N, C-alpha and C positions, 0 to 999 in steps of 0.2 A: 131229877134234872136231866134233860137229854144231852147227848153229846154235842149237838148243834148249839144248844144254849150255853154249854160250858165253854166251847171253843170261841163263841161270839163274845162271851164275857172276858175271856183271856185276851182276845184281840183288842177289846175296848180298853182293858187295863193297860196293855202295852202301848196303845195309841196315846193314852193320857200322859205318858212319860216323854213324848216327843216334844222338843222345843218348837214353839210355833209363834207366828205373827198373824194376827187377824187383820185381814184387809177387807174392809166393808163386811165383816162378819164371816168371811171365808178363812178358815184356819190353815195357813200355809206352813209347811214344815221348814225349819231353819237348817235342817241337816244337809250336808254336802253329799256328793255322789257316793263316796266310799262308805259313809255312815248309813246312807239309805240302803245300799246293797246289803250291808251287814244286817240291818234291821229286817229286811225282807227275807234274807237267807234264814234267819232265825224263825220267822213266821212260817216259812215252808217246812222247816224241820219240825216245828211244833204243830203243824197242820192247823194253823189259825187263819181262818178266812179274812182276807183283807181286800177292800176295794181301794185301788190307787188311782187318783185323779191327777192328771198332768195339767195344772192350771195355767191359764193365760188371761190377759185382760178381757178378752171377749167373753169368757166364761164368768168372770167376776161381775162384769156389767150385766150379763144375762141374769145372774142371781139377784141383782138389785131390782129387776123388773118382775121376777117370778119367785114368789115366796117358796113354792114347792121345790124349785131348782136350788135355791139357797139352802133349804132344809136338807136336801139330798147331799149337797156338798158338805154340810156340817156333820152329817152322819157317816161320811166316808172315813175309813180308818187312817188313810194317809193322803195328803195333797202335797205334791211336789211343785216347786216353782219352775215350770217349764218355760213360760213366756218371759222374754227380757223385760217387758213392762212390769211384770209382777216383781221381779228382782229389783228393778229401779224403784218401784213404789215402796218396797220394804226398806230400802236404803234411805229413801227420801224422808220417811217418817221416823228414822232413827232406830229401826228394828231390823237390821240387815240379816239376810240369810247367808249361809256359808258360801253358796255359789248357785248358779243356775243348774238345774237338774233336768235336762231335756229328756222327754219320753223316749225318743229314738235311741239316745245313748244309754238310757237306763235299761231298755230292752236288751241291748248288746252286752252290757255289763252283767246282767242276770244270766245271759246265755253263757258267758265265759265262766262264771262260777258254777253254773248248773251242768255244764258239759261233763266234767269228771265225776259228777255226782249222779249222772244219768237221769236228770229231771225230765218229767213228762210235760209236753207243751201242746196246747190246743190253740189253733188260729181261727178266728171267726171274723169275717167282714170282707169288704171290697167285692169286686166282681170275681167270677170263678177263675178267669185267666190270671188276674192280678194276684189273688190269694194263693193260687198254685205256684206261680212264679216266685212269690215271696217265700213259700214253704221250701221250694227247691233251693233257694239262696241260703236259707237258714241251715238246711241239711248240709250244704257244701261248706259253710263256714264253721258249723258246730256239729260234726258227725256223731258226737257222743250224746247229743240231745235226742230224746225219743219223741217224735211228733205223733201224738195219739189222735189227732183230729184236725181236719182242714175243711172249712165250710165257708161259702160266700155269705155276704151280709144281706142279700136280697130275699128276705122272708118277712111275712106279715105277722101280726099278733096271733093269728090263728095257728101259726106254726111254732110259736114259742115253746110250747110243751114238748114238742118233738125235738127241738134244738137242745133244750135243757136236759132231756132224758139222755141224749147222745153224749153231752158233756159229762154228766154224772157217771155214766157207764165207763167213759174213758178215764175218769179220775185223774185229771192233769194236776201238776203242781203249779202251773202258770197258764192263765187264760188271757190271751191278748185279743182285744176286740177293736176292730176298725170299722165303724159305721158312721152315719151322719152325725154332725155335732149336736143335733137336736135330740137324738135318742141313744147315743152311745153310753154315756154315763147313767142316765135314768134307767136304761135297760139293765145294766149291771146291778144298780142299786135295788131295782124291783125284785130281782131274782137271786141276789147274792146268797141269801140263806139257803135256798134250794140248791144252788150250784156248789156252795161250800168249798170253793177252790182257794188255796192259800193266797195266791196272788191273782187278782182280777183287775186288769188295767186296760183302759181305753188308750189306743195308740194312734188315733187320728189317721193322718196320711202316711204313717210309717210303712204300711204295706205297699203303697205306691212307690216309695223310695227303694224298699227292699227288692221289689219286682223289677226295678229299672224303668218304670213308667215315668217317674220323676227323678230328678237329680238332687242330691243333698247340696245345700249351699256350700260353696268353696270356703276354705278356712278363713279367708280374708273377711267374708261376709259374716261368718260366725263370730270372729273377734270383734268386729264393729257392731255386733248385735243387730245385724240387718238380715237375718235369715227370713224374716217375714217379707221383706222387700224382694228377696230372691225368689221366694215362692210366688209372690204376686206377678213377677215377670213370667213365670212359667204358667200361671193360672190367672190371667188378668180378670176373669169373671168374678174373682174373689174380692174385688175392690170395695164393694159395699160393706163387707165384713171388716175390711181393714180400716175403714173410716172410723170404726169404734176406738181404735188405738189412740188417736189424738184426743178424743173425747174423754177417754179414761185418764190420760195424762193431765189434762186440764182439770178434771174433777179432783184428782189427788192434790194438785197444787193449790186449788181453791179451798179445799176442805182438809188441809193437812192435819188439823187437830181432831177431826172427826173420823179419819180413816180407820184407826185401830180401836175405836170405841165399840163396845158390845152392841 
């Protein structure tokens, strides 16, 4: 048995112990932030490859329309409840999660733990100026972290092998990927065995916030669970995607008994 097969089996075994709620077939972790960070810290120390998906209602709805996307989510080692709609749905069907685990905050919590340990980090995604600004910001916040790779996300399938080779050579402990919603998670899933990075996580627009291109929602918006609205104010062109949120809520309310069925 190869090392890759052994580590993948260990990761699958560890993932099986995570308390979850299935929302339309998507297995969402019930763990809170502290427990999630502890779990991923152990994964890094054990060198067990994990794909982490930060789930929101848009992704759950996409999985209902695309069997391949649903299968990809079901095969991820960890799905955290990033979107407030996912947290609400879990509570609504009587299978509450401990708390919301935003991807942006999870990134920072992992950096805090990893700094004294000297963890190696690779950043992939966004435009060249945004990703470099995000890298500079992380260096300033967490000087003990070793940034072993920084690359923009504007590359085609013909360059995948080149990108993968660079990541493998850098051997990071954490790989953060910020690309378009359509290919971010599928790209990680497609190549995660080759990449073999302990933590591989799609971070969406986190690089935009880190770089200063976008502002994080003020605490008031966060407490009111209106971060999505604040982002819409900054990027009004996203309104079509945001229309999925009320559709998701209505679907859950109408199909309460079916939401958690396999």
